[in-house]
C-alpha positions as a Markdown table, in Angstrom:
| # | Residue | x | y | z |
|---|---|---|---|---|
| 1 | Met | 0.0 | 0.0 | 0.0 |
| 2 | Lys | 1.2 | 3.5 | -0.8 |
| 3 | Ile | 0.7 | 6.3 | 1.7 |
| 4 | Leu | 0.5 | 9.9 | 0.7 |
| 5 | Val | 1.3 | 12.4 | 3.5 |
| 6 | Thr | 1.0 | 16.2 | 3.3 |
| 7 | Val | 3.3 | 18.7 | 4.9 |
| 8 | Lys | 3.3 | 22.5 | 5.2 |
| 9 | Arg | 5.9 | 25.1 | 5.9 |
| 10 | Val | 4.8 | 27.4 | 8.7 |
| 11 | Ile | 6.3 | 29.8 | 11.2 |
| 12 | Asp | 8.1 | 27.7 | 13.9 |
| 13 | Tyr | 5.8 | 27.1 | 16.9 |
| 14 | Asn | 8.5 | 28.5 | 19.2 |
| 15 | Val | 8.5 | 31.9 | 17.5 |
| 16 | Lys | 6.5 | 34.8 | 18.9 |
| 17 | Ile | 4.1 | 36.0 | 16.2 |
| 18 | Arg | 4.3 | 39.6 | 15.1 |
| 19 | Ile | 1.5 | 41.4 | 13.3 |
| 20 | Lys | 2.4 | 43.5 | 10.2 |
| 21 | Ala | 2.1 | 47.2 | 10.7 |
| 22 | Asp | -0.8 | 47.5 | 8.2 |
| 23 | Gly | -2.7 | 44.6 | 9.9 |
| 24 | Ser | -2.8 | 42.6 | 6.7 |
| 25 | Gly | -1.2 | 39.5 | 8.2 |
| 26 | Val | 1.7 | 38.2 | 10.3 |
| 27 | Glu | 5.3 | 39.0 | 9.7 |
| 28 | Thr | 7.2 | 36.2 | 7.9 |
| 29 | Gln | 10.3 | 38.0 | 6.8 |
| 30 | Asn | 13.5 | 36.8 | 8.6 |
| 31 | Val | 11.4 | 34.5 | 10.8 |
| 32 | Lys | 12.3 | 30.9 | 11.5 |
| 33 | Met | 10.1 | 28.5 | 9.5 |
| 34 | Ser | 9.6 | 24.7 | 10.1 |
| 35 | Met | 7.3 | 21.9 | 9.3 |
| 36 | Asn | 3.8 | 22.2 | 10.8 |
| 37 | Pro | 3.8 | 20.1 | 14.0 |
| 38 | Phe | 0.7 | 18.2 | 13.2 |
| 39 | Asp | 2.2 | 17.3 | 9.8 |
| 40 | Glu | 5.3 | 16.0 | 11.6 |
| 41 | Ile | 3.0 | 13.6 | 13.4 |
| 42 | Ala | 1.4 | 12.6 | 10.1 |
| 43 | Val | 4.9 | 11.8 | 8.6 |
| 44 | Glu | 5.9 | 9.8 | 11.7 |
| 45 | Glu | 2.7 | 7.7 | 11.5 |
| 46 | Ala | 3.2 | 7.0 | 7.8 |
| 47 | Val | 6.8 | 6.0 | 8.3 |
| 48 | Arg | 5.9 | 3.7 | 11.2 |
| 49 | Leu | 3.3 | 2.0 | 9.1 |
| 50 | Lys | 6.0 | 1.4 | 6.5 |
| 51 | Glu | 8.4 | 0.1 | 9.1 |
| 52 | Lys | 5.7 | -2.4 | 10.2 |
| 53 | Gly | 5.4 | -3.7 | 6.6 |
| 54 | Ile | 1.9 | -2.3 | 6.1 |
| 55 | Ala | 3.0 | 0.3 | 3.6 |
| 56 | Ser | 5.3 | -0.2 | 0.7 |
| 57 | Glu | 6.0 | 3.5 | -0.1 |
| 58 | Val | 5.5 | 6.9 | 1.6 |
| 59 | Val | 5.1 | 10.0 | -0.6 |
| 60 | Ala | 5.1 | 13.5 | 0.8 |
| 61 | Val | 3.5 | 16.5 | -0.9 |
| 62 | Thr | 3.7 | 20.2 | -0.2 |
| 63 | Phe | 2.7 | 23.6 | -1.7 |
| 64 | Gly | 4.5 | 26.9 | -1.4 |
| 65 | Pro | 7.6 | 28.9 | -2.4 |
| 66 | Thr | 10.9 | 27.4 | -3.3 |
| 67 | Gln | 11.9 | 27.3 | 0.4 |
| 68 | Ala | 9.1 | 24.8 | 1.0 |
| 69 | Gln | 11.3 | 22.1 | -0.6 |
| 70 | Glu | 13.3 | 22.2 | 2.7 |
| 71 | Thr | 10.2 | 20.9 | 4.5 |
| 72 | Leu | 10.0 | 18.0 | 2.0 |
| 73 | Arg | 13.7 | 17.2 | 2.6 |
| 74 | Thr | 13.0 | 17.1 | 6.4 |
| 75 | Ala | 10.2 | 14.6 | 5.7 |
| 76 | Met | 12.5 | 12.5 | 3.6 |
| 77 | Ala | 15.1 | 12.6 | 6.4 |
| 78 | Met | 12.4 | 11.2 | 8.7 |
| 79 | Gly | 11.8 | 8.3 | 6.4 |
| 80 | Val | 9.6 | 9.4 | 3.5 |
| 81 | Asp | 10.7 | 7.7 | 0.2 |
| 82 | Arg | 10.0 | 10.5 | -2.3 |
| 83 | Ala | 8.4 | 13.9 | -2.5 |
| 84 | Ile | 6.3 | 16.1 | -4.8 |
| 85 | Tyr | 6.6 | 19.9 | -4.6 |
| 86 | Ile | 4.0 | 22.1 | -6.2 |
| 87 | Ala | 5.4 | 25.6 | -6.7 |
| 88 | Val | 3.0 | 28.3 | -5.4 |
| 89 | Glu | 3.7 | 32.0 | -5.0 |
| 90 | Gly | 1.2 | 33.8 | -2.9 |
| 91 | Glu | -1.8 | 32.5 | -0.9 |
| 92 | Ile | -3.4 | 29.1 | -1.5 |
| 93 | Gln | -6.4 | 28.3 | 0.7 |
| 94 | Ser | -7.8 | 24.9 | 1.9 |
| 95 | Leu | -10.2 | 24.5 | -1.0 |
| 96 | Gly | -7.5 | 25.1 | -3.6 |
| 97 | Val | -5.1 | 22.7 | -1.8 |
| 98 | Ala | -7.8 | 20.0 | -1.7 |
| 99 | Arg | -8.5 | 20.4 | -5.5 |
| 100 | Ala | -4.8 | 20.1 | -6.3 |
| 101 | Leu | -4.3 | 17.2 | -4.0 |
| 102 | Lys | -7.2 | 15.3 | -5.6 |
| 103 | Lys | -5.4 | 15.6 | -9.0 |
| 104 | Ile | -2.2 | 14.2 | -7.4 |
| 105 | Ile | -4.1 | 11.4 | -5.7 |
| 106 | Asp | -5.8 | 10.5 | -8.9 |
| 107 | Lys | -2.3 | 10.0 | -10.4 |
| 108 | Glu | -0.5 | 8.4 | -7.5 |
| 109 | Gln | -3.4 | 6.1 | -6.3 |
| 110 | Pro | -2.4 | 5.9 | -2.6 |
| 111 | Gly | -4.3 | 3.5 | -0.3 |
| 112 | Leu | -4.2 | 6.0 | 2.5 |
| 113 | Val | -3.8 | 9.7 | 2.9 |
| 114 | Ile | -2.5 | 11.0 | 6.2 |
| 115 | Met | -2.6 | 14.7 | 7.0 |
| 116 | Gly | -2.2 | 17.0 | 10.1 |
| 117 | Lys | -5.6 | 17.9 | 11.5 |
| 118 | Gln | -4.7 | 21.6 | 11.1 |
| 119 | Ala | -1.9 | 24.0 | 10.2 |
| 120 | Ile | -0.9 | 26.2 | 13.1 |
| 121 | Asp | -0.8 | 29.3 | 10.8 |
| 122 | Asn | -4.5 | 29.4 | 10.0 |
| 123 | Asp | -6.0 | 26.7 | 12.2 |
| 124 | Ser | -8.8 | 26.0 | 9.7 |
| 125 | Ser | -8.9 | 22.2 | 9.9 |
| 126 | Gln | -10.6 | 22.1 | 6.5 |
| 127 | Thr | -8.3 | 20.6 | 4.0 |
| 128 | Gly | -8.7 | 16.9 | 5.1 |
| 129 | Pro | -12.5 | 16.9 | 5.3 |
| 130 | Ile | -12.8 | 18.8 | 2.0 |
| 131 | Leu | -10.4 | 16.4 | 0.3 |
| 132 | Ala | -12.2 | 13.3 | 1.6 |
| 133 | Ala | -15.5 | 14.7 | 0.3 |
| 134 | Met | -14.0 | 15.4 | -3.1 |
| 135 | Leu | -12.6 | 11.9 | -3.3 |
| 136 | Gly | -15.7 | 10.2 | -1.9 |
| 137 | Trp | -13.5 | 8.5 | 0.6 |
| 138 | Pro | -14.3 | 7.8 | 4.3 |
| 139 | Gln | -12.4 | 10.0 | 6.8 |
| 140 | Gly | -11.1 | 9.7 | 10.3 |
| 141 | Thr | -10.3 | 13.1 | 11.8 |
| 142 | Phe | -8.4 | 14.0 | 15.1 |
| 143 | Ala | -6.8 | 10.6 | 15.2 |
| 144 | Ser | -5.1 | 9.5 | 18.4 |
| 145 | Lys | -4.6 | 5.9 | 17.3 |
| 146 | Val | -4.5 | 4.2 | 13.8 |
| 147 | Asp | -4.6 | 0.5 | 13.3 |
| 148 | Ile | -4.6 | -1.0 | 9.8 |
| 149 | Ala | -6.1 | -4.5 | 9.3 |
| 150 | Gly | -6.6 | -5.8 | 5.8 |
| 151 | Asp | -8.7 | -3.3 | 3.8 |
| 152 | Lys | -9.8 | -1.4 | 6.9 |
| 153 | Ala | -8.3 | 1.3 | 9.1 |
| 154 | His | -9.5 | 1.5 | 12.7 |
| 155 | Val | -9.1 | 5.1 | 13.9 |
| 156 | Thr | -9.6 | 6.2 | 17.4 |
| 157 | Arg | -10.8 | 9.8 | 17.4 |
| 158 | Glu | -10.6 | 12.4 | 20.2 |
| 159 | Ile | -14.1 | 14.0 | 20.6 |
| 160 | Asp | -15.7 | 16.2 | 23.2 |
| 161 | Gly | -17.2 | 13.3 | 25.1 |
| 162 | Gly | -14.0 | 11.2 | 25.1 |
| 163 | Leu | -12.8 | 8.7 | 22.5 |
| 164 | Glu | -14.6 | 7.3 | 19.5 |
| 165 | Thr | -13.3 | 4.4 | 17.3 |
| 166 | Val | -14.4 | 4.3 | 13.7 |
| 167 | Ala | -13.7 | 1.6 | 11.0 |
| 168 | Leu | -12.8 | 3.1 | 7.6 |
| 169 | Lys | -12.7 | 1.1 | 4.4 |
| 170 | Leu | -9.6 | 1.9 | 2.5 |
| 171 | Pro | -8.7 | 4.0 | 0.7 |
| 172 | Ala | -9.4 | 6.7 | 3.3 |
| 173 | Val | -8.2 | 10.1 | 4.6 |
| 174 | Val | -6.9 | 10.3 | 8.2 |
| 175 | Thr | -6.0 | 13.6 | 10.0 |
| 176 | Thr | -3.7 | 13.4 | 13.0 |
| 177 | Asp | -4.0 | 14.7 | 16.6 |
| 178 | Leu | -1.2 | 15.5 | 19.0 |
| 179 | Arg | -1.5 | 12.2 | 21.0 |
| 180 | Leu | -1.0 | 9.9 | 18.0 |
| 181 | Asn | 2.8 | 9.7 | 18.3 |
| 182 | Glu | 6.0 | 11.5 | 19.1 |
| 183 | Pro | 7.8 | 12.4 | 15.9 |
| 184 | Arg | 11.4 | 11.3 | 15.6 |
| 185 | Tyr | 14.4 | 13.6 | 15.1 |
| 186 | Ala | 16.1 | 13.3 | 11.7 |
| 187 | Ser | 19.6 | 12.1 | 12.2 |
| 188 | Leu | 22.6 | 13.6 | 10.3 |
| 189 | Pro | 23.1 | 10.5 | 8.1 |
| 190 | Asn | 19.4 | 10.5 | 7.2 |
| 191 | Ile | 19.5 | 14.2 | 6.4 |
| 192 | Met | 22.4 | 13.5 | 4.0 |
| 193 | Lys | 20.5 | 10.6 | 2.4 |
| 194 | Ala | 17.4 | 12.7 | 2.0 |
| 195 | Lys | 19.4 | 15.0 | -0.4 |
| 196 | Lys | 19.6 | 12.1 | -2.9 |
| 197 | Lys | 16.0 | 11.0 | -2.7 |
| 198 | Pro | 13.7 | 12.0 | -5.6 |
| 199 | Leu | 11.8 | 15.2 | -5.4 |
| 200 | Glu | 9.4 | 15.9 | -8.3 |
| 201 | Thr | 8.5 | 19.5 | -9.0 |
| 202 | Met | 5.1 | 20.5 | -10.5 |
| 203 | Thr | 3.2 | 23.7 | -11.1 |
| 204 | Leu | -0.5 | 24.5 | -10.6 |
| 205 | Ala | -0.8 | 25.0 | -14.3 |
| 206 | Glu | 0.2 | 21.4 | -14.9 |
| 207 | Leu | -2.5 | 20.3 | -12.4 |
| 208 | Asp | -5.1 | 22.6 | -14.1 |
| 209 | Val | -7.0 | 23.5 | -11.0 |
| 210 | Asp | -8.6 | 26.7 | -9.8 |
| 211 | Val | -7.0 | 27.9 | -6.6 |
| 212 | Thr | -8.5 | 31.4 | -6.5 |
| 213 | Pro | -8.9 | 32.4 | -2.8 |
| 214 | Thr | -12.6 | 32.3 | -1.7 |
| 215 | Leu | -12.0 | 33.9 | 1.6 |
| 216 | Gln | -10.6 | 37.4 | 2.2 |
| 217 | Val | -8.8 | 38.5 | 5.4 |
| 218 | Leu | -10.0 | 41.9 | 6.3 |
| 219 | Lys | -7.7 | 42.6 | 9.3 |
| 220 | Val | -5.3 | 40.7 | 11.6 |
| 221 | Glu | -4.8 | 42.0 | 15.1 |
| 222 | Pro | -3.3 | 40.6 | 18.3 |
| 223 | Pro | -5.6 | 39.4 | 21.1 |
| 224 | Pro | -6.2 | 42.0 | 23.9 |
| 225 | Val | -3.6 | 42.0 | 26.7 |
| 226 | Arg | -4.8 | 40.1 | 29.7 |
| 227 | Lys | -5.0 | 42.0 | 33.0 |
| 228 | Gly | -3.2 | 40.7 | 36.0 |
| 229 | Gly | -5.1 | 38.8 | 38.7 |
| 230 | Ile | -5.8 | 40.0 | 42.2 |
| 231 | Lys | -6.3 | 38.3 | 45.6 |
| 232 | Val | -9.6 | 38.9 | 47.4 |
| 233 | Pro | -10.0 | 38.6 | 51.2 |
| 234 | Asp | -13.2 | 36.5 | 51.2 |
| 235 | Val | -15.9 | 34.8 | 49.2 |
| 236 | Asp | -18.3 | 37.7 | 49.4 |
| 237 | Thr | -15.7 | 40.1 | 47.8 |
| 238 | Leu | -15.1 | 37.5 | 45.1 |
| 239 | Ile | -18.8 | 37.2 | 44.3 |
| 240 | Asp | -19.2 | 41.0 | 44.3 |
| 241 | Lys | -16.3 | 41.5 | 41.8 |
| 242 | Leu | -17.5 | 38.7 | 39.5 |
| 243 | Lys | -21.0 | 40.2 | 39.5 |
| 244 | Asn | -20.2 | 43.9 | 39.3 |
| 245 | Glu | -16.8 | 44.2 | 37.7 |
| 246 | Ala | -16.3 | 41.1 | 35.5 |
| 247 | Lys | -20.1 | 40.8 | 35.0 |
| 248 | Val | -19.9 | 37.0 | 34.5 |
| 249 | Ile | -22.6 | 36.1 | 37.0 |
């Protein structure tokens, strides 16, 4: 079985986000970028399935500027066999990504698609479900455990009420949650080997898909600064402040 896994280049999660002066977005110039953490989990799960003998090949896909190829090399250093890079300058939203991925999946014919449940730059959590709907495949979102048995994938999902296990007939789309696994660090020998692994470059024109943005960002602004807490002498004072100052009761 072939597994296709998607990765995205985003601002590193350790970096403090800065808003652009005009409020049009976040500052990305001279900012450390890395693989989306949820996508790292997706790559790790795909590689583990290959190590178990369940998958025969793992293919990584990404969209973005030339620098996004570094993210693919990181995925290959973690154990991905080959990668596909789709050159994109400017914004590409979830719907456009799903349309382009469908074209790639029609060509590659994977038995399983594993994606991060969301990207930490936009937190939309849309691409996986949209892609599954376009393909007509079953989906298991927010996966904290994945077991493959024959032509079925048993996915344990994290939901508001606890855990839910669903059985998906392959091929299927799975999106990963934080508790699914702990991604490995790419060793130096594997980083060197990754430089020799095949990386195919494509353009949106070759895929012939419409990726025109359907959503418009009007303004980006930081959250309000939280006020410091205070100590109150007794319960009556607490209730009074909650009622008359915070106005939450």
